[in-house]
C-alpha positions in Angstrom: 60.9 30.9 -67.1 59.6 34.5 -67.7 56.5 35.1 -69.9 56.8 37.0 -73.2 56.7 40.8 -72.7 53.4 42.7 -73.3 53.6 46.4 -74.3 51.6 48.5 -71.9 51.0 52.2 -72.0 50.8 52.5 -68.2 53.8 50.2 -67.5 55.4 52.8 -65.1 52.4 52.5 -62.8 53.1 48.8 -62.3 56.6 49.3 -60.9 55.1 49.4 -57.4 53.7 45.9 -57.8 57.1 44.7 -59.2 58.8 46.0 -56.0 56.3 44.1 -53.9 56.9 40.9 -55.8 60.6 41.3 -55.4 60.1 41.7 -51.6 58.0 38.6 -51.5 60.6 36.6 -53.4 63.4 37.8 -51.1 61.4 36.9 -48.0 60.6 33.5 -49.4 64.2 32.9 -50.2 65.3 33.8 -46.7 62.6 31.5 -45.3 63.6 28.6 -47.5 67.3 29.1 -46.6 66.3 29.0 -42.9 64.2 25.9 -43.3 67.0 24.2 -45.2 69.5 25.0 -42.5 67.1 23.8 -39.8 66.6 20.5 -41.7 70.3 19.9 -41.9 70.7 20.6 -38.2 67.9 18.3 -37.3 69.3 15.5 -39.5 72.7 15.8 -37.8 71.2 15.7 -34.4 69.1 12.6 -34.8 69.8 10.3 -31.9 69.7 6.6 -32.8 69.7 3.7 -30.4 71.3 1.0 -32.4 71.3 -1.5 -29.5 69.6 -1.8 -26.1 72.7 -3.1 -24.4 73.5 0.2 -22.7 71.2 1.4 -20.0 70.6 4.8 -21.6 71.0 6.3 -25.1 74.2 8.1 -25.9 77.7 7.1 -25.1 78.6 4.1 -23.1 81.6 2.3 -21.7 82.1 -1.4 -22.2 84.0 -3.2 -19.4 85.2 -6.4 -21.0 86.5 -9.4 -18.9 89.5 -11.0 -20.7 90.7 -13.1 -17.8 91.7 -16.8 -18.3 88.5 -17.9 -16.6 86.3 -17.0 -19.6 85.0 -20.2 -21.2 86.3 -20.2 -24.9 82.9 -21.4 -26.0 81.5 -18.1 -24.7 83.6 -16.3 -27.4 80.8 -16.9 -30.0 78.4 -15.0 -27.8 81.0 -12.2 -27.2 81.7 -12.0 -30.9 77.9 -11.5 -31.6 77.8 -8.7 -29.1 80.9 -6.9 -30.3 79.7 -7.2 -33.9 76.4 -5.8 -33.1 78.0 -2.7 -31.5 80.5 -2.4 -34.3 77.7 -2.5 -37.0 75.7 0.1 -35.1 78.7 2.4 -35.0 77.5 4.0 -31.7 79.9 5.9 -29.6 81.6 4.1 -26.7 84.7 3.5 -24.7 86.4 0.1 -24.1 87.9 -1.0 -20.8 89.5 -4.5 -20.6 90.5 -6.2 -17.4 91.6 -9.2 -15.6 93.6 -8.6 -12.4 94.2 -5.1 -13.6 92.2 -2.8 -15.9 93.3 -1.0 -19.0 91.6 1.5 -21.3 91.7 0.2 -24.8 89.4 2.8 -26.5 88.7 6.2 -24.9 85.1 7.4 -24.4 83.4 8.7 -27.6 85.2 6.3 -30.0 83.2 5.1 -32.9 81.9 1.5 -32.4 83.4 0.6 -35.8 86.8 0.7 -34.1 85.8 -2.6 -32.5 85.8 -4.4 -35.8 89.6 -5.4 -35.9 89.0 -7.2 -32.6 86.3 -9.5 -34.0 88.8 -11.9 -35.5 90.1 -12.9 -32.1 86.6 -14.2 -31.0 84.8 -17.2 -32.3 83.5 -20.6 -31.5 86.7 -22.5 -30.9 87.6 -25.0 -28.1 90.0 -24.4 -25.3 93.5 -25.4 -26.1 92.9 -25.0 -29.9 92.2 -21.3 -29.9 94.2 -18.8 -31.7 96.7 -16.6 -29.9 95.4 -13.1 -29.1 97.3 -9.9 -28.2 96.3 -10.4 -24.6 96.5 -14.2 -24.2 100.0 -14.0 -22.8 99.7 -10.8 -20.7 96.3 -11.7 -19.1 97.3 -14.7 -17.1 96.4 -13.4 -13.6 93.3 -13.6 -11.5 90.1 -11.6 -12.0 89.2 -8.3 -10.4 85.9 -7.1 -11.6 86.0 -4.1 -9.3 89.1 -2.9 -11.1 87.3 -2.9 -14.5 84.2 -1.3 -13.1 86.3 1.4 -11.3 88.1 2.4 -14.5 84.9 2.4 -16.5 83.2 4.6 -13.8 86.2 7.0 -14.0 85.8 7.2 -17.8 82.1 8.0 -17.4 82.8 10.7 -14.9 85.5 12.2 -17.1 83.3 12.1 -20.2 80.4 13.7 -18.2 77.7 11.2 -19.2 77.0 7.6 -20.3 76.4 4.2 -18.8 78.5 1.1 -18.4 78.0 -2.4 -19.8 79.9 -5.1 -18.0 80.7 -8.3 -20.0 82.0 -11.1 -17.8 81.6 -14.6 -16.6 81.1 -13.0 -13.2 83.7 -15.3 -11.7 85.5 -12.9 -9.3 88.4 -13.5 -6.9 87.1 -14.0 -3.4 89.5 -11.3 -2.2 87.8 -8.8 -4.6 84.2 -9.4 -3.5 84.2 -6.7 -0.9 85.8 -4.2 -3.3 83.2 -5.1 -5.9 80.4 -4.5 -3.5 81.8 -1.1 -2.6 82.3 -0.2 -6.3 78.7 -1.0 -7.2 77.7 1.2 -4.3 79.6 4.1 -5.8 77.8 3.5 -9.1 74.5 3.7 -7.2 75.4 6.9 -5.4 76.7 8.5 -8.6 73.6 7.6 -10.5 75.6 5.8 -13.2 73.5 3.1 -15.0 75.1 -0.3 -15.1 74.1 -3.3 -17.2 75.6 -6.8 -17.1 75.9 -9.3 -19.9 76.9 -12.6 -18.3 79.2 -15.0 -20.3 78.2 -18.5 -19.3 78.4 -17.8 -15.5 77.9 -20.4 -12.8 74.7 -20.2 -10.8 76.4 -19.0 -7.7 78.2 -16.1 -9.4 75.1 -15.0 -11.3 73.0 -15.1 -8.1 75.5 -13.0 -6.2 75.8 -10.4 -9.0 72.0 -10.3 -9.4 71.7 -9.5 -5.7 74.1 -6.6 -6.2 72.7 -5.0 -9.3 69.1 -6.3 -9.6 67.3 -8.5 -12.2 66.7 -5.6 -14.6 70.4 -4.8 -15.0 71.1 -8.3 -16.4 71.0 -8.5 -20.2 68.9 -11.5 -21.1 69.5 -14.0 -23.9 66.4 -12.6 -25.7 67.9 -9.1 -25.7 71.1 -10.5 -27.2 69.2 -12.3 -29.9 67.1 -9.1 -30.7 70.1 -6.9 -31.0 71.9 -9.5 -33.1 68.9 -9.6 -35.5 69.1 -5.8 -35.8 72.8 -6.1 -36.7 72.2 -8.8 -39.3 69.7 -6.5 -41.1 72.1 -3.6 -40.9 69.4 -1.3 -39.4 69.2 0.9 -36.4 66.4 1.3 -33.9 65.4 5.0 -33.5 62.4 7.2 -32.7 60.4 8.6 -35.6 62.1 11.8 -36.7 59.0 14.0 -36.5 60.8 17.3 -36.4 62.8 16.5 -39.5 59.7 15.4 -41.4 57.8 18.6 -40.4 60.7 20.8 -41.5 61.0 19.0 -44.9 57.2 19.4 -45.5 57.5 23.1 -44.7 60.4 23.4 -47.1 58.3 21.8 -49.9 55.5 24.2 -49.1 57.9 27.1 -49.2 59.2 26.1 -52.6 55.6 25.8 -53.9 54.7 29.2 -52.5 57.8 30.7 -54.1 56.8 29.3 -57.5 53.2 30.6 -57.1 53.7 34.0 -55.6 57.2 34.9 -56.9 56.9 34.1 -60.6 58.3 36.8 -62.9 56.2 39.2 -65.0 57.9 41.4 -67.6 56.5 44.3 -69.7 57.7 47.3 -71.7 56.3 50.7 -72.4 54.2 51.1 -75.6 
């Protein structure tokens, strides 16, 4: 608020200072506007890592095994995983497979789009489970290589990302050679691959571990950790240092504007 005017005999001589004050206020206004715009941009570009399922931050492709060999008791574990990703709302694509592979969600889809699927997964016994949209269509064998091939093609088309394979790892014997070749393509293309086993037998798990390595296998502890994150409705992210610095500079700019740009009025005597 402007101060009360004071009559001055030499008021015209102060117009030079009034012009300088006006220039300072305009410069501070431009600076504050730039800081505000930079803060908004930094906020929108925050990269969160809601889960550690994917091998790298950013978009990922889930390759989900829906073959008849999946133990219905593993559905509870699968539901926990899908709920975690849905709650985090991270961007992903979804490929489902049995003998053939199908793209259910294209790369870049919000994880929240997985939520309608959750009702089809739960802890129910074989023979007493509810019917799903795929229970009648997915009655063939299992071809993990088909699912991984389509997921790899999605990653290559999207330009970035990693793949998370969710399966009991029980593959058709006729597919093992194709599976080995497909994982070799992942390695040559530099596409990160992680595997979340659903109650696999020891032989299948050992074979797959020999192909992808121990570090690619998502452990039970990682599943519990990510589930805990989802239950608390939080995300795991690095400290937004740039955003905090910009906000502090914005506050300092506002303080400087109030100090150096306050109004002074006068009139001639």
